[in-house]
C-alpha positions in Angstrom: -10.1 -167.9 11.7 -9.5 -164.6 13.5 -12.0 -164.6 16.4 -10.9 -161.1 17.6 -8.1 -159.7 19.7 -5.7 -161.3 17.3 -6.7 -164.8 18.3 -6.3 -167.1 15.2 -8.1 -170.4 15.9 -7.6 -173.6 13.9 -10.6 -175.7 13.0 -11.0 -179.4 13.8 -11.7 -180.1 10.1 -8.7 -180.6 7.8 -8.0 -181.4 4.1 -6.4 -184.7 3.5 -3.6 -183.9 1.1 -2.7 -187.5 0.2 -3.6 -188.8 -3.2 -7.1 -190.1 -3.6 -5.7 -193.6 -4.2 -4.4 -193.5 -0.6 -7.6 -192.3 0.9 -6.9 -188.6 0.5 -8.4 -185.6 -1.3 -11.2 -185.3 1.3 -12.2 -183.3 4.3 -12.0 -185.1 7.6 -12.4 -184.5 11.4 -9.4 -184.7 13.5 -11.2 -186.2 16.5 -14.2 -188.1 14.9 -14.7 -190.4 17.9 -14.9 -187.7 20.5 -18.0 -185.5 21.3 -16.4 -182.1 20.7 -18.8 -179.9 22.5 -18.1 -176.3 23.2 -16.8 -177.3 26.7 -14.2 -179.7 25.2 -10.6 -178.6 25.3 -10.3 -179.4 21.5 -13.3 -177.3 20.6 -12.0 -175.0 17.8 -12.4 -171.9 19.9 -10.5 -173.3 22.9 -6.9 -172.8 23.9 -5.5 -176.0 22.4 -6.8 -174.9 19.0 -5.1 -171.5 19.2 -2.7 -171.0 16.3 -0.7 -168.2 17.9 0.5 -170.3 20.8 0.2 -173.9 19.5 1.2 -173.9 15.9 2.7 -170.7 14.5 6.2 -170.9 16.2 7.1 -174.0 14.2 5.0 -173.4 11.0 6.2 -169.9 10.1 9.5 -168.0 9.6 10.4 -165.0 11.6 7.6 -165.5 14.2 6.9 -163.0 16.9 4.0 -163.9 19.2 3.4 -160.5 20.8 0.9 -161.6 23.5 -0.6 -159.0 25.8 -1.7 -160.7 29.0 -3.6 -157.6 30.3 -6.0 -157.8 27.3 -5.5 -161.5 26.5 -4.7 -160.4 22.9 -2.2 -161.1 20.2 -0.4 -158.9 17.7 1.4 -161.9 16.1 3.8 -161.2 13.2 5.8 -163.4 10.9 7.9 -163.1 7.7 6.8 -166.2 5.9 3.7 -168.4 6.4 5.9 -171.5 6.0 9.2 -172.9 7.1 11.7 -170.9 5.0 15.4 -170.9 4.7 15.9 -168.4 7.5 14.1 -170.6 10.0 17.3 -172.9 10.1 20.1 -170.8 8.5 19.4 -167.4 10.0 19.2 -164.0 8.2 19.8 -164.3 4.5 20.7 -160.7 3.6 24.5 -161.4 3.5 23.8 -164.6 1.6 21.9 -162.6 -1.0 24.7 -160.1 -1.3 27.3 -162.8 -1.7 25.2 -164.6 -4.3 25.0 -161.4 -6.3 28.7 -161.0 -6.2 29.3 -164.8 -6.7 31.8 -164.7 -3.7 30.6 -167.0 -0.9 32.3 -167.4 2.5 32.5 -170.8 4.2 28.9 -170.5 5.5 27.5 -169.1 2.3 26.7 -165.9 4.1 24.5 -167.5 6.7 25.0 -167.4 10.5 24.3 -171.1 11.0 26.5 -173.7 9.3 24.7 -177.0 8.8 26.8 -178.2 5.8 28.8 -181.0 7.4 26.8 -184.0 8.6 28.7 -186.8 10.3 30.4 -189.3 8.0 30.4 -193.0 8.7 32.6 -195.9 7.5 32.9 -199.7 7.9 35.9 -201.2 9.5 37.1 -204.6 8.1 34.7 -207.4 9.2 32.5 -205.0 11.1 28.9 -205.2 10.0 28.0 -201.7 11.6 29.6 -198.5 10.5 31.5 -196.2 12.8 31.9 -192.5 12.9 34.9 -191.5 10.9 34.5 -187.6 11.0 33.7 -185.1 13.7 30.2 -185.2 14.9 27.9 -182.2 14.2 25.4 -181.8 17.0 24.2 -178.6 15.5 21.9 -180.6 13.3 20.2 -182.1 16.3 20.0 -178.8 18.1 18.4 -177.1 15.1 15.9 -179.8 14.3 14.9 -180.4 18.0 13.8 -176.8 18.4 10.6 -178.0 16.7 10.8 -181.7 16.5 10.5 -182.3 20.2 7.8 -182.2 22.9 9.1 -179.3 25.0 8.4 -176.3 27.1 10.1 -173.0 25.9 12.1 -171.2 28.6 14.0 -168.6 26.4 13.1 -166.6 23.4 14.0 -168.6 20.4 12.1 -166.4 18.0 14.9 -163.9 18.0 17.5 -163.8 15.3 19.0 -167.3 14.9 22.5 -166.0 15.3 21.7 -164.6 18.8 20.1 -167.7 20.2 21.8 -169.6 23.0 24.0 -172.4 21.6 22.4 -175.3 23.6 19.0 -176.7 23.2 18.7 -177.0 27.0 19.2 -173.3 27.3 16.1 -172.6 25.3 13.8 -175.5 26.0 13.1 -178.0 28.7 12.5 -181.4 26.9 9.7 -183.5 28.3 11.1 -186.7 29.7 9.7 -190.1 29.2 6.6 -189.8 31.4 3.8 -192.3 31.1 1.4 -189.9 29.5 3.8 -189.5 26.5 5.5 -192.8 26.2 4.8 -196.4 27.0 6.9 -197.9 29.7 9.3 -199.4 27.3 10.0 -196.0 25.7 7.8 -196.4 22.6 5.8 -193.4 21.5 2.3 -193.0 22.8 1.3 -189.3 22.6 2.7 -186.8 20.0 6.4 -186.4 21.0 7.7 -185.1 17.7 10.6 -187.5 17.3 13.5 -186.1 19.3 12.6 -187.7 22.7 12.2 -191.0 21.0 15.4 -190.7 18.9 17.5 -189.7 22.0 16.7 -193.2 23.5 18.4 -195.0 20.5 21.9 -196.4 20.2 22.1 -194.5 17.0 21.8 -191.1 18.7 24.4 -192.2 21.3 26.8 -193.2 18.6 26.4 -189.8 16.9 23.9 -190.3 14.1 22.0 -187.1 13.3 18.8 -186.4 11.5 20.6 -185.5 8.2 22.2 -189.0 8.0 18.8 -190.4 7.1 16.8 -187.4 6.0 17.1 -184.8 3.4 16.9 -181.6 5.6 15.1 -179.6 2.8 12.4 -182.1 1.9 12.2 -184.1 5.1 12.2 -187.3 3.0 14.4 -190.2 3.4 17.6 -190.2 1.4 17.0 -193.6 0.0 14.1 -196.0 -0.5 13.5 -199.3 1.2 16.2 -200.6 3.4 18.9 -198.6 1.8 18.7 -195.8 4.3 19.5 -198.4 7.0 22.2 -200.2 5.1 24.2 -197.1 4.9 25.4 -198.1 8.4 24.1 -201.6 8.9 25.8 -203.9 6.3 23.3 -205.4 3.8 25.3 -208.5 3.8 24.6 -209.1 7.4 21.2 -207.5 8.1 19.2 -207.2 4.8 18.7 -211.0 4.5 16.2 -213.5 5.7 18.6 -215.0 8.2 18.3 -211.8 10.1 14.7 -210.6 9.6 13.1 -214.0 9.1 10.9 -212.9 6.3 10.8 -213.2 2.5 12.8 -210.6 0.7 11.0 -207.6 -0.6 8.0 -208.2 1.6 6.6 -205.9 4.3 8.1 -208.0 7.1 11.6 -207.7 5.5 11.5 -203.9 5.8 13.7 -202.8 8.7 11.3 -200.0 9.7 8.3 -202.3 10.2 10.1 -204.2 13.0 12.3 -201.5 14.5 10.3 -198.3 13.8 6.6 -199.2 14.0 4.3 -196.4 13.0 1.6 -194.8 15.1 -1.2 -192.7 13.6 -2.0 -189.2 14.8 -4.7 -186.8 13.6 -6.3 -189.8 11.7 -4.0 -189.8 8.8 -0.5 -188.8 10.0 1.6 -191.9 10.5 4.7 -191.3 12.5 7.4 -193.9 13.1 9.0 -194.6 16.5 12.7 -193.5 16.4 14.0 -195.5 19.4 14.8 -198.4 17.1 13.9 -201.1 19.6 13.9 -204.9 19.1 10.4 -206.3 19.5 10.1 -207.8 23.1 7.0 -209.8 23.6 7.7 -210.5 27.3 7.8 -206.8 28.1 4.8 -206.0 25.9 2.8 -208.6 27.9 4.0 -207.3 31.2 3.4 -203.6 30.7 0.8 -203.6 27.9 3.0 -201.8 25.4 2.7 -202.2 21.6 4.6 -205.0 19.8 5.7 -204.5 16.3 5.0 -208.1 15.3 1.3 -207.7 16.0 1.0 -205.0 13.3 1.0 -208.0 10.9 0.2 -210.9 13.2 -2.8 -209.5 15.2 -4.8 -212.7 14.7 -2.0 -215.0 16.0 -1.6 -213.0 19.2 1.2 -212.1 21.5 1.7 -215.6 22.9 2.4 -216.8 19.4 4.9 -214.0 18.9 6.7 -215.0 22.2 6.9 -218.6 20.9 8.2 -217.5 17.5 10.8 -215.2 18.8 12.1 -217.8 21.2 12.2 -220.5 18.4 14.3 -218.1 16.2 16.7 -217.4 18.9 17.2 -221.1 19.9 19.0 -221.8 16.6 22.8 -221.5 17.1 23.2 -220.8 13.4 21.1 -217.7 13.8 22.3 -216.5 17.2 24.7 -213.9 15.9 22.0 -212.3 13.7 19.0 -212.5 16.0 19.7 -210.3 18.9 17.8 -211.2 22.0 16.2 -208.2 23.7 17.0 -209.4 27.2 19.6 -206.7 27.6 17.1 -203.8 26.9 16.5 -201.4 29.7 12.8 -202.0 29.7 13.3 -205.5 31.2 13.4 -203.6 34.5 9.6 -203.9 34.4 9.9 -207.6 34.7 11.9 -207.4 38.0 10.6 -207.0 41.6 11.3 -203.7 43.2 14.1 -205.2 45.2 16.2 -206.0 42.1 15.4 -202.9 40.0 18.1 -200.7 41.5 21.0 -203.0 40.7 19.6 -203.6 37.2 19.4 -199.8 36.7 23.0 -199.4 37.8 24.1 -202.1 35.5 22.4 -200.4 32.5 23.4 -196.9 33.5 26.5 -196.4 31.3 25.3 -198.3 28.2 21.9 -196.4 28.0 21.3 -192.9 26.6 20.8 -190.0 29.1 17.0 -189.8 28.5 16.7 -193.5 29.4 19.0 -193.1 32.4 16.6 -190.4 33.4 13.7 -192.8 33.1 15.5 -195.5 35.1 16.1 -193.0 37.9 12.3 -192.2 37.9 11.3 -195.9 38.0 13.6 -197.0 40.8 12.3 -194.0 42.9 8.6 -194.9 42.5 9.3 -196.8 45.7 12.1 -194.7 47.0 14.8 -196.1 49.2 17.8 -194.6 50.8 19.9 -196.2 48.1 17.8 -194.9 45.2 17.6 -191.4 46.5 21.4 -191.5 47.1 21.9 -192.4 43.5 19.8 -189.4 42.6 21.8 -187.1 44.8 25.0 -188.5 43.1 23.5 -187.8 39.7 23.1 -184.1 40.4 26.7 -183.9 39.2 26.0 -185.9 36.0 27.4 -184.4 32.8 24.1 -184.9 31.2 21.4 -182.2 31.7 18.5 -184.7 31.3 19.9 -186.9 34.1 20.5 -183.9 36.4 16.8 -182.8 35.8 15.5 -186.3 36.6 17.6 -186.3 39.8 16.0 -183.0 40.8 12.5 -184.5 40.3 13.4 -187.4 42.6 14.4 -185.0 45.4 10.8 -184.0 45.7 10.5 -187.1 47.9 12.8 -185.5 50.5 11.7 -183.3 53.3 12.3 -179.6 52.3 14.8 -179.1 55.2 16.9 -181.8 53.8 16.3 -181.4 50.0 17.2 -177.7 49.7 20.9 -178.3 50.6 21.3 -180.5 47.5 19.2 -178.3 45.3 20.6 -175.0 46.1 23.9 -175.5 44.2 21.8 -176.4 41.1 20.9 -172.7 40.8 24.4 -172.2 39.3 24.0 -175.0 36.7 25.4 -173.9 33.3 22.1 -174.8 31.6 18.9 -172.9 32.0 16.6 -175.9 31.8 18.3 -177.5 34.9 18.2 -174.2 36.8 14.5 -173.8 35.8 13.6 -177.1 37.4 15.7 -176.6 40.5 14.1 -173.2 41.1 10.6 -174.5 40.5 11.0 -177.1 43.3 12.9 -174.6 45.6 10.2 -172.1 45.3 7.7 -174.5 46.8 10.1 -175.0 49.7 10.7 -171.3 50.1 9.1 -170.9 53.5 11.3 -173.6 55.0 14.7 -172.3 53.7 17.2 -170.4 55.8 17.0 -166.6 55.3 20.7 -166.5 54.4 20.0 -168.3 51.1 17.1 -166.1 50.0 19.1 -163.2 48.4 20.9 -165.6 45.9 17.6 -167.4 45.3 15.9 -164.1 44.5 18.0 -163.9 41.2 17.0 -167.5 40.3 13.2 -166.8 41.0 13.4 -163.8 38.8 14.9 -165.9 35.9 12.3 -168.5 36.5 9.4 -166.0 36.4 10.8 -164.4 33.2 10.8 -167.8 31.6 7.3 -168.4 32.6 6.2 -165.0 31.2 7.4 -166.0 27.7 4.5 -168.4 27.7 2.0 -166.2 29.6 -0.6 -167.3 27.2 -0.3 -170.9 28.4 -2.7 -171.7 31.2 0.0 -173.9 32.8 2.4 -171.0 32.9 -0.3 -168.9 34.7 -0.7 -171.7 37.2 3.1 -171.9 37.8 3.1 -168.1 38.3 0.3 -168.4 40.7 2.2 -171.0 42.8 5.3 -168.8 42.7 3.2 -165.8 43.9 1.8 -168.0 46.8 5.3 -169.2 47.7 6.4 -165.5 48.0 3.4 -164.6 50.1 1.5 -162.6 47.4 -1.9 -164.2 47.5 -3.5 -161.3 45.6 -1.2 -161.9 42.6 -1.7 -165.6 42.8 -5.5 -165.2 42.6 -5.0 -163.0 39.5 -2.9 -165.8 37.8 -5.4 -168.5 38.6 -8.2 -166.2 37.1 -6.1 -165.6 34.1 -5.5 -169.3 33.6 -9.2 -169.9 33.5 -9.7 -166.9 31.1 -7.3 -168.6 28.7 -8.7 -172.1 29.2 -12.1 -171.9 31.1 -12.6 -175.5 31.7 -9.1 -176.9 32.1 -9.3 -179.5 34.9 -5.9 -178.7 36.4 -6.6 -175.0 36.5 -10.0 -175.6 38.2 -8.6 -177.9 40.7 -5.6 -175.6 41.5 -7.8 -172.6 41.9 -10.1 -174.7 44.2 -7.1 -175.6 46.3 -6.2 -171.9 46.5 -9.6 -171.2 48.0 -9.1 -174.1 50.4 -5.7 -172.5 51.6 -7.5 -169.2 52.0 -10.4 -170.7 53.9 -13.1 -169.9 51.3 -15.1 -173.2 51.3 -17.9 -171.7 49.3 -15.7 -170.8 46.3 -13.8 -174.1 46.7 -16.9 -176.2 46.6 -18.4 -174.3 43.7 -15.3 -174.9 41.6 -15.1 -178.6 42.5 -18.8 -179.1 41.7 -18.3 -177.5 38.4 -15.2 -179.6 37.6 -17.1 -182.7 38.7 -19.9 -181.9 36.2 -17.7 -181.0 33.3 -15.1 -183.8 33.9 -16.9 -186.8 35.4 -14.2 -189.1 33.8 -11.1 -187.4 35.3 -9.8 -189.3 38.4 -8.0 -186.1 39.7 -11.3 -184.3 39.8 -13.2 -187.0 41.7 -10.3 -187.6 44.1 -10.0 -184.0 45.0 -13.8 -183.8 45.4 -13.7 -186.7 47.7 -11.0 -185.1 49.8 -13.2 -182.0 50.2 -15.8 -184.1 52.0 -13.0 -185.7 54.1 -12.0 -182.3 55.4 -15.7 -181.6 56.1 -16.1 -184.9 58.0 -18.7 -186.2 55.5 -16.9 -189.5 55.5 -19.5 -191.7 53.7 -19.8 -189.1 50.9 -16.0 -188.8 50.7 -15.6 -192.6 50.4 -18.2 -192.7 47.6 -16.2 -190.2 45.5 -12.8 -191.5 46.4 -13.8 -195.0 45.3 -15.2 -193.7 42.0 -11.9 -192.0 41.3 -10.1 -195.4 41.4 -12.4 -196.8 38.8 -11.5 -194.4 36.1 -8.9 -195.0 33.2 -6.6 -192.3 34.4 -6.5 -193.3 38.0 -3.3 -194.0 39.9 -2.2 -196.4 42.7 -2.2 -193.6 45.4 -5.9 -193.0 44.8 -6.6 -196.7 45.6 -4.6 -196.4 48.8 -6.6 -193.3 49.9 -9.9 -194.8 48.9 -9.2 -198.0 50.9 -8.2 -195.9 53.9 -11.5 -194.0 53.7 -13.5 -197.3 53.4 -11.8 -198.7 56.4 -12.5 -195.6 58.5 -16.2 -196.2 58.0 -16.1 -199.9 58.9 -16.2 -201.1 55.3 -12.8 -202.9 55.5 -14.0 -205.9 53.4 -14.8 -203.5 50.7 -11.3 -202.0 51.1 -9.8 -205.4 50.7 -11.7 -205.9 47.5 -10.6 -202.5 46.2 -7.1 -203.1 47.0 -7.1 -206.7 45.4 -8.5 -205.1 42.2 -5.8 -202.3 42.4 -3.1 -204.9 42.8 -4.3 -206.6 39.6 -4.2 -203.3 37.8 -0.9 -202.0 39.3 1.2 -205.1 40.2 4.2 -204.9 42.6 3.0 -201.7 44.2 4.4 -202.0 47.7 2.0 -199.5 49.4 -1.0 -201.2 48.0 0.1 -204.7 49.0 1.1 -203.6 52.5 -2.3 -202.0 53.0 -4.0 -205.1 51.7 -2.0 -207.1 54.3 -3.0 -204.8 57.1 -6.7 -205.0 56.4 -6.6 -208.8 55.6 -4.8 -209.3 58.9 -7.4 -207.1 60.6 -10.3 -209.1 59.2 -8.6 -212.6 59.3 -9.0 -212.8 55.5 -6.4 -215.5 54.9 -6.9 -215.7 51.2 -6.2 -211.9 50.7 -3.1 -212.0 53.1 -1.7 -215.0 51.3 -1.7 -213.1 48.1 -0.3 -210.0 49.5 2.5 -211.8 51.5 3.6 -213.8 48.5 4.6 -210.5 46.8 5.7 -208.6 49.8 8.3 -211.2 50.8 9.9 -210.7 47.4 9.6 -206.9 47.3 10.5 -206.0 50.9 11.8 -209.3 52.4 13.6 -207.6 55.3 10.6 -205.6 56.6 10.0 -206.6 60.2 6.2 -206.5 59.9 6.3 -208.7 56.8 8.5 -211.1 58.7 6.0 -211.2 61.6 3.1 -211.8 59.2 5.0 -214.6 57.5 5.6 -216.2 60.8 2.0 -215.7 62.0 0.5 -217.2 58.8 3.0 -219.9 58.2 4.3 -218.8 54.8 
């Protein structure tokens, strides 16, 4: 519906196009279990339901957004209200001319050639096919423009022939963060395939989308297991000795074990494309889905663990039943002290997006060795790894970090420069004046990229932070205000603007925004945590502790919030309550060194031998050479 100023808004009600026999041919609500009030971000008039910014780019051909920030209005145009030929192949005028004359060039008159998918063949006695032609990464680049969770940083709506050649010059792909993926890489939120597929051995070997899918219909090229047996010999893999199920049953289908489906928008089943082997031990440790439970829910995960172990114990089956013990996600089964060596061991055999994830994991508790590895990876050939390394350097003091980041401003790919500039901008006040002239060019490129998505509240927040970094508080305020015009009740926008008022010493406006955020978003841990910190700064310590503790009880809380809440409780002489809070936090977030260390401090302070015994049992594994841990172990005889 056009709600004025060119804003086209999508309703929360959709028509189910599936056949009636499959539950379709009906109207249904996209979020039936959520109270979608007018304040909810998915209310049909809110930003997340805006067609111009959230849908049209990938669901039309010849799309031009034409957003005017001054009036918060759109003059959006498009050539076709669907994905047409020119979306992938480029302008069709020459193709039409050549077709009329029946004289085609090699590209059929199109600017984009997608006619040569990679070819695969079997070597003698090898059950898995190998690439026998040149690869064609152009397929991946073309599909990924829409089939990925990304942030656009260049104008890809221009003529296809004029776009930058590399995906990473147009987009910044979202990495494997815990809000999008489970900790073993399986899909959680909508990630639109590419980030999942890039984890796979198939992607690393050179498989592209068109090896499995018809690019014009999107459907699989073959039915059943035939798509998989193009490259995985049916004689070795499509038999009970491998999949351990009766032929032609659901359990014998490759995709049901290696590509489990997750349902989005109530009716849209999307399959995981990382092609993992079900790993019951990891599923139990990090609470990730296990494909076996899709059919064996009543038997439970313990039964699955026993079954898989029994299968693999048979020597006759060992060559066909691959144990998942070599999968990178086993890092979650290791103590912090062993994770770095494990990550290094897996580094070369994993895909770049997984290596980026490993770099993030080993720096959750950063050490000199893990940060050194990140600095080394700034020179990686892979842009995703270089980006992950940049993120790790946020842990460094600015006066140390800038010397490593500054050379990244000349990275050949825009996505890497974008991330480096974003971090350097936050360190601007602490950088030598001699570097500022060259940084000015990077800041301008960064700002230009953000202005492409000026209708995103997050872009307005980034522009506000950039203005603050350059000393322009007036422009920063306007960007914060614009973010809240676009998305009036977005929690991160409210909290960021509240922090702006804190920095500019306007406590009245800061508190007003925090109070409003607390009322609108009582289940957001970030909101309650920042509200609690407001009272800390105002020396209302009992009130502060109340809200800081509440923040730790919410589903989206994080270990650091537990650490802060425990500190607040200890400051008001409620150390026993702090111990209880940290004990619960350590159950929720095992092997968090900071939480265990704080627990040991407070347990030692109160002579709580039971609590200190629990914390020391883990600390002596996680940080065995820490002098204070050694002292406690000696004191308490462990």
